[in-house]
C-alpha positions in Angstrom: 95.4 75.3 103.0 94.1 78.4 104.7 93.2 82.0 104.0 95.7 84.6 105.2 94.8 88.3 105.9 97.8 90.5 105.0 98.1 94.1 106.2 99.6 96.7 103.9 100.3 100.4 104.3 99.9 102.8 101.3 103.2 104.7 101.1 101.5 107.9 99.8 98.8 108.5 102.4 99.9 105.9 105.0 96.4 104.4 104.8 96.2 100.7 106.0 94.5 98.1 103.8 94.2 94.4 103.6 94.7 91.7 101.0 93.6 88.1 101.3 95.6 85.0 100.0 95.0 81.3 99.8 98.1 79.8 101.3 99.4 76.2 101.4 102.0 74.9 104.0 104.9 73.1 102.4 107.8 71.3 104.0 111.2 72.1 102.5 114.8 71.3 103.3 115.0 74.6 105.2 111.8 73.8 107.2 108.1 74.6 106.8 107.2 77.4 104.4 104.0 78.9 103.2 103.3 79.1 99.4 100.7 81.5 98.0 98.4 79.6 95.7 95.8 82.4 95.0 95.6 86.1 95.7 92.0 86.8 96.6 92.5 90.6 96.4 91.2 93.4 98.6 87.5 92.9 97.9 87.2 89.5 99.6 83.9 89.7 101.5 83.3 86.2 102.8 82.8 86.2 106.6 85.9 85.0 108.5 84.0 82.0 110.1 83.5 80.5 106.6 87.2 80.9 105.5 88.1 77.4 106.7 85.2 75.8 104.8 86.2 77.6 101.6 89.9 76.6 101.9 88.9 73.0 102.5 86.6 72.9 99.5 89.2 74.4 97.2 91.7 71.8 98.5 89.4 69.0 97.9 88.8 70.2 94.3 92.5 70.6 93.6 93.4 67.2 95.1 90.5 65.5 93.3 88.6 64.3 96.5 84.9 63.9 96.6 82.9 65.9 99.1 81.4 63.9 101.9 78.4 66.2 102.1 76.9 68.3 99.3 
């Protein structure tokens, strides 16, 4: 799992904005694909250097794994 920053452009005023999504990589018959698990929205304010930590923690909760460190 990882957090993906997606760029969008508003059609009315051509203003660029970003949304953030929690994405999981999945192997399919057609090859690897990405599946969106959670849309984090536009107001996601966690610093980018902590994204990996958050994604790992969410994955461990979903998969039922215990955290090695608190």
